[in-house]
C-alpha atoms as one frame of an Amber mdcrd trajectory, in Angstrom:
protein
   0.000   0.000   0.000   2.855   2.293  -0.847   0.647   4.899  -2.502  -1.598
   5.149   0.517   1.384   5.409   2.862   2.793   8.164   0.694  -0.512  10.016
   0.913  -0.513   9.664   4.678   2.776  11.570   4.761   0.798  14.712   3.909
   0.023  15.203   7.573  -1.428  18.657   7.022  -4.106  17.472   4.563  -7.431
  19.252   5.061 -10.642  19.579   3.093  -9.111  22.549   1.281  -6.846  20.032
  -0.520  -9.796  18.308  -2.191  -9.334  18.517  -5.985 -11.885  20.019  -8.334
 -14.919  17.714  -8.425 -16.911  19.511 -11.110 -19.047  17.068 -13.042 -18.745
  14.390 -10.342 -21.797  12.921  -8.630 -21.695  11.903  -4.974 -24.134  10.207
  -2.616 -23.647  10.798   1.112 -25.835   8.890   3.571 -26.811  10.603   6.794
 -25.951  13.964   5.262 -28.257  16.082   7.416 -25.911  16.309  10.421 -22.491
  15.574  11.871 -19.887  13.902   9.689 -22.350  13.491   6.829 -23.205  17.191
   6.771 -19.536  18.176   6.761 -18.770  15.622   4.051 -21.605  16.825   1.831
 -20.549  20.430   2.397 -16.902  19.836   1.453 -17.736  17.791  -1.648 -20.258
  20.385  -2.832 -17.866  23.267  -2.188 -15.399  21.605  -4.551 -17.895  21.218
  -7.362 -19.563  17.842  -6.868 -23.288  17.359  -7.270 -24.249  15.848  -3.897
 -27.265  13.671  -3.238 -28.090  13.859   0.457 -29.607  10.565   1.573 -31.457
  11.064   4.868 -34.144   9.245   6.836 -36.006  12.427   7.833 -37.042  14.430
   4.772 -37.747  17.611   6.729 -34.345  17.607   8.422 -32.688  16.772   5.124
 -34.311  19.725   3.374 -33.368  22.003   6.272 -29.756  20.784   6.114 -29.679
  21.430   2.366 -30.893  24.967   2.966 -28.149  25.534   5.541 -25.567  24.176
   3.122 -26.737  26.475   0.334 -26.249  29.463   2.619 -22.713  28.292   3.420
 -21.951  27.360  -0.191 -24.251  29.321  -2.540 -22.980  27.516  -5.656 -23.550
  24.040  -4.191 -25.616  21.591  -6.215 -27.580  19.566  -3.670 -30.387  17.056
  -3.977 -32.081  15.863  -0.770 -33.572  12.365  -1.058 -35.273  10.138   1.477
 -33.232   7.104   2.494 -34.010   5.002   5.558 -31.253   2.423   5.914 -33.303
   0.579   8.530 -35.834  -0.301   5.832 -34.679  -2.252   2.777 -37.802  -1.142
   0.899 -36.633   2.452   1.340 -33.135   1.497   0.209 -34.525  -0.051  -2.966
 -36.775   2.946  -3.601 -33.820   5.302  -3.214 -31.663   3.261  -5.596 -34.460
   3.093  -8.180 -35.148   6.829  -7.972 -31.457   7.656  -8.191 -30.970   5.332
 -11.161 -33.927   6.877 -12.955 -32.251  10.293 -12.944 -28.544   9.429 -13.027
 -26.545   7.170 -15.333 -23.374   7.090 -13.252 -22.122   7.535  -9.686 -18.612
   8.712  -8.813 -18.532   8.750  -5.007 -20.628   6.846  -2.476 -19.989   7.659
   1.186 -21.626   5.106   3.476 -21.680   7.407   6.480 -25.030   7.129   8.279
 -25.303   5.137  11.457 -26.982   4.541  14.777 -25.090   4.000  18.012 -25.813
   1.952  21.120 -29.556   2.140  21.849 -29.928   0.782  25.400 -32.483  -1.836
  24.380 -32.491  -4.203  21.434 -34.487  -2.667  18.581 -35.195  -3.999  15.113
 -35.337  -2.659  11.573 -38.466  -2.995   9.484 -37.217  -6.359   8.193 -36.482
  -7.623  11.707 -32.713  -7.171  11.869 -30.995  -5.896  14.999 -31.087  -2.138
  14.500 -27.365  -1.372  14.510 -26.300  -4.244  12.273 -29.315  -3.619  10.050
 -28.682   0.112   9.665 -24.918   0.434   9.844 -24.051  -2.633   7.769 -26.953
  -4.377   6.018 -28.592  -1.165   4.804 -25.317   0.073   3.346 -24.497  -3.370
   1.936 -27.810  -3.376   0.052 -27.448   0.241  -1.064 -23.927  -0.297  -2.398
 -24.950  -3.436  -4.245 -27.897  -1.742  -5.900 -25.733   1.221  -6.951 -22.720
  -0.831  -8.079 -23.748  -0.897 -11.781 -23.682   2.916 -11.786 -20.369   2.995
  -9.929 -18.800   0.643 -12.478 -19.765   3.051 -15.264 -17.720   5.829 -13.649
 -13.942   5.546 -14.146 -12.146   5.840 -10.835 -15.314   5.761  -8.742 -15.054
   5.180  -5.000 -17.073   3.679  -2.174 -16.100   4.934   1.273 -17.471   2.929
   4.189 -17.262   4.699   7.531 -16.396   2.556  10.518 -15.122   3.380  14.012
 -12.259   2.610  16.364 -14.948   0.580  18.159 -14.519  -2.079  15.466 -11.358
  -3.087  17.336 -13.449  -4.606  20.143 -16.023  -6.040  17.750 -16.770  -9.715
  17.190 -19.005 -11.262  14.542 -21.528 -13.496  16.303 -22.415 -15.614  13.297
 -24.346 -18.041  15.518 -26.473 -15.141  16.828 -25.887 -12.348  14.319 -29.047
 -10.450  15.302 -28.069 -10.736  18.983 -31.412 -12.139  20.041 -29.732 -13.960
  22.929 -26.869 -11.659  23.844 -27.620  -7.999  23.126 -25.518  -5.295  24.734
 -25.588  -1.737  23.349 -21.881  -1.302  22.689 -21.312  -4.946  21.817 -23.881
  -4.602  19.040 -22.362  -1.322  17.911 -18.828  -2.726  17.731 -20.104  -5.770
  15.804 -21.739  -3.467  13.238 -18.564  -1.405  12.899 -16.453  -4.551  12.457
 -18.933  -5.590   9.769 -18.302  -2.254   8.015 -14.554  -2.939   7.754 -15.040
  -6.563   6.713 -17.461  -5.438   3.995 -15.066  -2.758   2.766 -12.210  -5.245
   2.503 -14.224  -7.997   0.824 -15.722  -5.553  -1.656 -12.209  -4.394  -2.531
 -11.108  -8.006  -3.063 -14.047  -8.692  -5.373 -13.559  -5.493  -7.344  -9.908
  -6.357  -7.925 -10.794  -9.895  -8.981 -13.273  -8.472 -11.502 -10.683  -6.073
 -12.893 -12.813  -3.046 -11.950 -11.213   0.307 -11.228 -13.809   1.241  -8.599
 -12.112   1.602  -5.224 -13.537   0.327  -1.946 -11.920   2.134   0.990 -12.667
   2.728   4.650 -12.372   5.515   7.196 -13.101   6.364  10.793 -13.390   9.777
  12.486 -11.461   9.044  15.661 -13.161  10.776  18.573 -15.410  13.367  16.962
 -18.071  15.524  18.530 -21.249  14.679  16.618 -24.896  14.030  17.409 -24.356
  10.258  17.094 -23.325   9.966  20.742 -26.338  12.001  21.799 -29.030   9.956
  20.098 -28.731   6.168  20.185 -27.549   5.815  23.806 -30.478   7.907  25.010
 -33.211   5.953  23.240 -35.451   5.235  26.213 -32.916   5.578  29.050 -30.037
   7.712  30.240 -27.341   5.360  31.528 -24.358   6.839  33.320 -21.942   5.436
  30.710 -23.739   7.318  27.945 -23.614  10.592  29.857 -19.916  10.120  30.553
 -19.212   9.280  26.896 -21.085  12.356  25.709 -19.250  14.560  28.203 -15.880
  13.154  27.133 -16.654  13.714  23.455 -17.578  17.322  24.117 -14.392  17.917
  26.111 -11.718  16.087  24.089 -13.390  15.159  20.816 -12.381  16.964  17.656
 -14.988  18.828  15.652 -17.256  17.123  13.143 -15.447  19.076  10.429 -12.111
  17.566  11.442 -13.697  14.181  12.054 -14.943  14.118   8.466 -11.471  14.624
   7.000 -10.453  10.925   6.887 -13.536   9.991   4.855 -13.058  13.022   2.619
  -9.424  12.030   2.062 -10.557   8.485   1.245 -13.169   9.822  -1.173 -11.021
  12.316  -3.060  -7.236  12.112  -2.586  -5.610  10.902  -5.822  -3.073   8.656
  -4.074  -5.667   6.479  -2.295  -5.618   2.772  -3.168  -8.347   0.151  -2.771
  -8.631  -1.566   0.595  -6.954   1.307   2.470  -8.335   2.391   5.831  -7.894
   5.950   7.091  -8.330   7.723  10.400  -6.826  10.582  12.390  -3.030  10.491
  12.623  -3.114  10.317  16.428  -5.871   7.675  16.437  -8.542   9.900  18.012
  -7.505  13.226  16.510  -5.279  14.797  13.914  -4.993  14.960  10.152  -5.866
  11.926   7.975  -3.413   9.025   7.933  -3.435   5.306   7.246  -5.123   3.623
  10.217  -4.810   0.158  11.703  -7.479  -2.509  11.321  -7.906  -5.149  14.017
  -6.892  -8.755  13.384 -10.569  -9.723  13.177 -11.107  -7.025  10.553  -8.329
  -8.581   8.458  -9.859 -12.063   8.608 -10.642 -12.938   4.988 -12.724 -15.976
   5.919 -14.993 -13.898   8.155 -15.294 -11.232   5.454 -16.360 -13.805   2.855
 -18.803 -15.421   5.273 -20.345 -12.072   6.186 -20.712 -11.249   2.494 -22.651
 -14.456   1.814 -24.846 -13.951   4.864 -25.500 -10.332   3.903 -26.581 -11.285
   0.393 -28.958 -13.862   1.818 -30.434 -11.475   4.408 -30.863  -8.480   2.087
 -31.688 -10.303  -1.129 -29.133  -8.104  -2.904 -26.594 -10.007  -4.964 -23.610
  -8.188  -6.425
């Protein structure tokens, strides 16, 4: 991964280093707030046409209005996308395909974090695995034909340092017997990295020039920590986590830089994984994946299971 390592040497990389993206089309999930909002903003400021995929249409439209005030020349298209509902994912992909022939950048950014009780998606999947992984797996598969039509297209899947404690419970993937909020979250984030790596392997085997890459924000101050953990209860751990993020976490703008680097820097290679240089903060750099995240057998198994669960075959 020499090219990626070389890119990581640019330790002062910021969103201002994004190249001209005029004529490029990008989809950013969860673009109405946090990392997604900052990612959509930076891509649009550099000329990309950005489709903002959000669960809440009202919030999405409001976010688009805020972005237009910050970047008057931005070309933005809010669209409803609920990753916890595969019917919504299919509807989004169909609507996008009806109006676009190609796709240059897909940023799988949206997520839910650590609800205190086990919740399910519309199709009955554990909410975090269903939203963070299965929804994005289905979305990427449905959009892959458009990605393959765009030379040099990229899929950026956003994970977390929490993937390092994650374990794939293939015998109880939906955690019906052993749900814990952060255990489920770390499993979903491990699934993100495994998916990214297996997608890269399959793209290479097919001779495609689409890149599958990953990123994590380190410790970033976003609304993610303020939503999921407080769904129905206010445990002490969640309050302490939120307080810590507000005190030592870097801004959402800085937290978005690794995924923006992954999406736009010319030296990025497939299968690379980026995060803050100092693990929880700093400029983008090549980041370390856990040994479980590098397990090719688990990645292949998860891929097969994900196809079966979503009904989306690549």
